[in-house]
VEXKOL-228927 format. One line per 8 residues: number of its first residue (from 1); for each residue x, y, z of C-alpha. Coordinates in Angstrom, 3 decimals, m for minus. Example, Ala and Ser with C-alpha at 12.3 -4.5 7.8 and 13.67 -1.06 7.14 Angstrom:
! VEXKOL-228927
1> 12.300:m4.500:7.800 ~ 13.670:m1.060:7.140
This chain:
! VEXKOL-228927
1> 40.402:198.332:85.854 ~ 40.894:199.842:89.094 ~ 38.803:200.810:92.127 ~ 41.225:202.892:93.902 ~ 39.874:205.670:96.013 ~ 42.425:208.217:97.144 ~ 42.327:209.964:100.269 ~ 44.459:212.958:101.673
9> 47.580:211.879:103.305 ~ 46.613:208.090:102.676 ~ 50.239:207.123:102.434 ~ 50.465:207.583:106.252 ~ 47.178:205.907:107.012 ~ 47.148:202.700:108.698 ~ 46.040:199.919:106.103 ~ 43.323:197.859:108.175
17> 42.187:195.697:105.519 ~ 45.907:194.540:104.672 ~ 46.520:193.944:108.561 ~ 43.174:191.905:108.565 ~ 44.609:189.921:105.490 ~ 47.658:188.747:107.198 ~ 45.979:188.255:110.509 ~ 43.543:185.980:108.850
25> 45.994:183.981:106.787 ~ 48.166:183.365:109.728 ~ 45.289:182.277:112.065 ~ 44.012:179.771:109.400 ~ 47.423:178.377:108.800 ~ 48.943:178.359:112.477 ~ 45.605:177.357:113.941 ~ 45.494:174.207:111.702
33> 49.047:173.255:112.683 ~ 47.955:173.373:116.269 ~ 45.033:171.140:115.342 ~ 47.291:168.775:113.679 ~ 49.565:168.684:116.613 ~ 46.774:167.496:118.788 ~ 45.598:164.605:116.217 ~ 49.209:163.688:116.050
41> 49.624:163.204:119.666 ~ 46.677:161.204:119.882 ~ 47.823:159.018:116.749 ~ 51.262:158.340:118.029 ~ 52.726:160.524:115.005 ~ 55.962:162.373:115.742 ~ 54.256:165.861:115.155 ~ 51.601:167.776:113.493
49> 53.845:168.759:110.382 ~ 54.722:165.085:110.132 ~ 50.984:164.396:109.998 ~ 50.259:167.023:107.677 ~ 53.171:165.872:105.422 ~ 51.738:162.266:105.498 ~ 48.238:163.520:104.878 ~ 49.222:165.718:101.586
57> 51.290:162.813:100.311 ~ 48.286:160.391:100.727 ~ 50.152:158.379:103.226 ~ 47.810:157.916:105.831 ~ 46.645:154.367:105.402 ~ 49.145:152.584:107.907 ~ 47.759:154.856:110.552 ~ 44.171:155.167:109.580
65> 42.831:153.011:112.511 ~ 44.510:155.236:114.780 ~ 43.221:158.541:113.595 ~ 40.132:160.138:115.656 ~ 38.774:161.792:112.603 ~ 38.422:160.750:108.781 ~ 41.357:160.724:106.316 ~ 39.348:162.995:103.932
73> 38.697:165.540:106.520 ~ 42.489:165.883:107.455 ~ 43.078:166.068:103.744 ~ 40.576:168.858:103.435 ~ 42.286:170.648:106.356 ~ 45.515:170.500:104.625 ~ 43.911:172.296:101.405 ~ 42.384:174.980:103.855
81> 45.819:175.546:105.396 ~ 47.530:175.725:101.734 ~ 44.831:178.219:100.690 ~ 45.087:180.365:103.797 ~ 46.272:183.404:101.788 ~ 43.799:183.036:99.050 ~ 40.945:182.627:101.499 ~ 41.865:185.602:103.426
89> 42.192:187.516:100.189 ~ 38.702:186.536:99.093 ~ 37.101:187.348:102.564 ~ 38.882:190.950:102.876 ~ 37.996:191.703:99.218 ~ 34.421:190.926:99.627 ~ 34.339:192.879:102.919 ~ 36.082:196.157:101.494
97> 34.953:195.931:97.935 ~ 32.392:193.391:97.061 ~ 31.475:192.698:93.538 ~ 33.910:195.520:91.986 ~ 36.658:193.866:94.137 ~ 35.723:190.292:92.531 ~ 35.790:191.835:89.045 ~ 39.206:193.220:89.443
105> 40.609:189.708:90.679 ~ 38.704:188.129:87.934 ~ 40.385:190.189:85.217 ~ 43.903:189.113:86.599 ~ 43.047:185.545:85.857 ~ 42.540:186.371:82.063 ~ 45.095:183.896:80.316 ~ 45.696:186.329:77.468
113> 46.631:188.997:79.809 ~ 50.301:188.188:79.675 ~ 52.441:187.116:76.665 ~ 53.311:183.360:76.261 ~ 57.098:184.255:76.809 ~ 55.919:185.084:80.359 ~ 54.324:181.580:80.826 ~ 57.455:180.138:79.176
121> 59.884:182.141:81.622 ~ 57.728:181.199:84.701 ~ 58.038:177.457:83.848 ~ 61.761:177.264:82.612 ~ 63.189:179.426:85.178 ~ 62.648:176.833:88.306 ~ 62.860:173.640:86.182 ~ 65.790:175.038:84.245
129> 67.724:175.828:87.347 ~ 66.851:172.650:88.938 ~ 67.942:171.147:85.677 ~ 71.462:172.608:85.997 ~ 71.640:171.211:89.470 ~ 70.873:167.731:88.248 ~ 73.574:167.964:85.833 ~ 75.950:169.081:88.475
137> 74.871:166.052:90.469 ~ 75.261:163.748:87.573 ~ 78.794:165.177:86.881 ~ 79.670:164.116:90.253 ~ 78.079:160.650:90.198 ~ 77.263:159.485:86.852 ~ 75.358:156.274:88.244 ~ 72.328:158.683:88.875
145> 71.629:158.270:85.158 ~ 71.389:154.398:85.464 ~ 68.225:155.218:87.669 ~ 66.633:157.552:85.202 ~ 62.897:156.904:84.100 ~ 60.971:158.213:81.488 ~ 57.836:155.810:81.632 ~ 54.142:157.072:81.220
153> 53.894:156.533:85.135 ~ 56.652:159.026:85.645 ~ 55.434:161.629:83.231 ~ 52.012:161.204:84.841 ~ 53.700:161.713:88.285 ~ 55.487:164.946:86.996 ~ 52.335:166.413:85.589 ~ 49.662:165.318:88.132
161> 50.815:163.563:91.278 ~ 50.258:165.125:94.725 ~ 53.967:165.305:95.546 ~ 55.309:166.475:92.148 ~ 52.745:167.342:89.718 ~ 52.761:170.748:88.127 ~ 49.251:170.886:87.386 ~ 48.510:169.781:91.026
169> 50.837:172.245:92.597 ~ 49.227:175.239:90.399 ~ 45.661:174.325:91.395 ~ 45.668:172.588:94.777 ~ 48.848:173.551:96.513 ~ 50.789:176.920:96.813 ~ 50.188:178.229:93.390 ~ 46.453:178.812:93.462
177> 46.501:178.555:97.339 ~ 48.758:181.672:97.722 ~ 49.037:183.765:94.783 ~ 45.512:185.414:94.609 ~ 45.865:186.478:98.097 ~ 49.561:187.413:98.261 ~ 49.893:189.096:94.611 ~ 46.288:189.482:93.376
185> 45.133:191.204:96.601 ~ 48.195:192.278:98.712 ~ 50.793:193.355:96.251 ~ 48.390:195.218:94.062 ~ 47.330:197.054:97.047 ~ 50.507:197.782:98.596 ~ 52.069:199.127:95.269 ~ 49.206:201.918:95.299
193> 51.074:203.535:98.244 ~ 54.470:202.126:97.870 ~ 57.429:201.296:95.462 ~ 57.537:197.733:94.038 ~ 60.685:197.249:96.306 ~ 58.902:198.349:99.715 ~ 55.747:196.308:98.942 ~ 58.157:193.233:98.132
201> 59.930:193.930:101.426 ~ 56.882:194.086:103.436 ~ 55.461:190.812:101.896 ~ 58.826:189.016:101.863 ~ 59.029:189.612:105.631 ~ 55.203:188.429:106.167 ~ 55.338:185.673:103.803 ~ 58.537:184.050:105.356
209> 56.885:184.582:108.846 ~ 54.021:182.788:107.691 ~ 56.283:179.651:107.205 ~ 57.977:179.797:110.724 ~ 56.132:176.866:112.123 ~ 57.529:174.778:109.278 ~ 61.149:176.119:109.704 ~ 61.068:175.420:113.334
217> 61.534:171.776:112.843 ~ 64.730:172.240:111.050 ~ 68.391:173.132:112.119 ~ 69.159:176.775:112.542 ~ 71.251:176.868:109.209 ~ 68.152:175.405:107.456 ~ 65.673:177.902:109.280 ~ 68.060:181.056:107.902
225> 68.288:179.739:104.690 ~ 64.566:178.822:104.150 ~ 63.518:182.415:105.772 ~ 65.886:184.107:103.277 ~ 64.793:182.158:100.211 ~ 61.056:183.081:100.972 ~ 61.899:186.638:101.613 ~ 63.892:186.861:98.166
233> 61.321:185.045:96.649 ~ 58.968:187.914:97.092 ~ 61.036:190.290:94.724 ~ 61.222:187.406:91.893 ~ 57.231:187.076:92.151 ~ 56.903:190.927:92.174 ~ 59.150:191.143:89.083 ~ 56.988:188.477:87.227
241> 53.734:189.854:88.283 ~ 54.437:193.564:87.592 ~ 55.951:192.744:83.981 ~ 53.579:190.126:83.033 ~ 50.564:192.692:83.408 ~ 49.531:191.282:87.068 ~ 48.864:187.899:85.515 ~ 47.947:185.611:88.325
249> 48.541:182.543:86.007 ~ 52.027:183.368:85.316 ~ 52.769:183.756:89.218 ~ 50.820:180.664:89.977 ~ 52.859:178.887:87.372 ~ 56.064:180.168:88.859 ~ 55.108:179.145:92.421 ~ 54.098:175.761:91.421
257> 57.418:175.235:89.488 ~ 59.539:176.270:92.495 ~ 57.566:173.956:94.693 ~ 57.260:170.764:92.632 ~ 60.383:170.993:90.621 ~ 62.770:169.311:92.857 ~ 60.545:166.258:93.409 ~ 59.742:166.027:89.757
265> 63.537:165.588:89.051 ~ 63.838:162.995:92.039 ~ 61.132:161.029:90.375 ~ 62.942:161.049:86.922 ~ 66.096:160.309:88.558 ~ 65.535:158.400:91.904 ~ 69.105:158.308:92.554 ~ 69.070:161.760:93.534
273> 66.912:161.163:96.598 ~ 70.031:160.319:98.834 ~ 71.830:163.462:97.729 ~ 71.429:167.112:98.585 ~ 71.651:168.010:95.101 ~ 69.250:170.887:95.404 ~ 71.580:173.348:97.008 ~ 73.027:174.877:94.058
281> 69.321:175.145:92.632 ~ 68.318:177.068:95.534 ~ 71.648:179.233:95.482 ~ 70.734:179.897:91.668 ~ 67.247:180.856:92.470 ~ 68.459:183.317:95.343 ~ 70.761:184.932:92.930 ~ 68.305:185.531:90.274
289> 65.888:186.895:92.933 ~ 68.517:189.453:94.216 ~ 69.377:190.397:90.365 ~ 65.666:190.971:89.630 ~ 65.323:192.965:93.014 ~ 67.928:195.619:91.595 ~ 65.831:195.540:88.445 ~ 62.662:196.431:90.231
297> 64.781:199.216:92.177 ~ 66.431:200.662:89.210 ~ 64.746:199.993:86.104 ~ 61.185:199.636:86.745 ~ 59.483:203.065:87.630 ~ 56.076:202.786:89.636 ~ 54.504:205.186:87.047 ~ 55.093:202.756:84.289
305> 52.968:200.036:85.804 ~ 49.283:199.857:85.375 ~ 48.530:198.382:88.932 ~ 44.740:197.279:89.298 ~ 43.867:197.220:92.922 ~ 41.273:196.298:95.741 ~ 41.882:199.538:97.452 ~ 39.220:201.414:99.809
């Protein structure tokens, strides 16, 4: 299903809805970070980002008495911040395409749209790479195995907890929070007028830029590494999205696995928490993203895609 309206020389026209999409997403996310900075200052917390992290991990109880607003309100704001791209995608879709646009997005949530193999790949890619990094860490220090836990509480945390649960990250964090907007709206729309590579470049820069306030609390090496990862992940997500027939559930699962995987393994192997064991994993995912960008460039012609887009 497509609601594309072609216009003469449309490739060279300014795409105002796309600009609006990113402006709204940035305004929501960055505006809420500024608000958290104000609350953090009044509560004696180091920074707004620290307060947001404490809120997301449900660790506000020790400072609850110093907060000027209820804990639940702060938590609600963190969900709005995480869902900035999805909220923006819904708002712009409503503005430019109305019911027809929502019908397009709804179709992308059909579970049977993609083969089970793509769901398996989206889950196994991040967890498999993190698992290899764990194996490397254990090879260097086998006492990590002594800390292993496979209790019911551990399994529950890996599936449902706020800081490591794959289901939680799919539905209430970056998975659902970003993919409807970034891939469901923006990527599909960009690919109407651009190749998958160019569309990925645009989203990669703007997606990485959206995270700048988070990066700035780190050292320069971490900032560069984080920006590079976010940028290259754009190509990884485009590959999965295009080949999985534009299934949003596939990229939501992939996004959740990348975000939650390292925390999940640290819950299973607590001994990992004192090590920088994730570095090989992120290098591995970076290399996979680069390889798949070449696949998009060389082996996936735009006319082979069946892109459905909210495009007026």
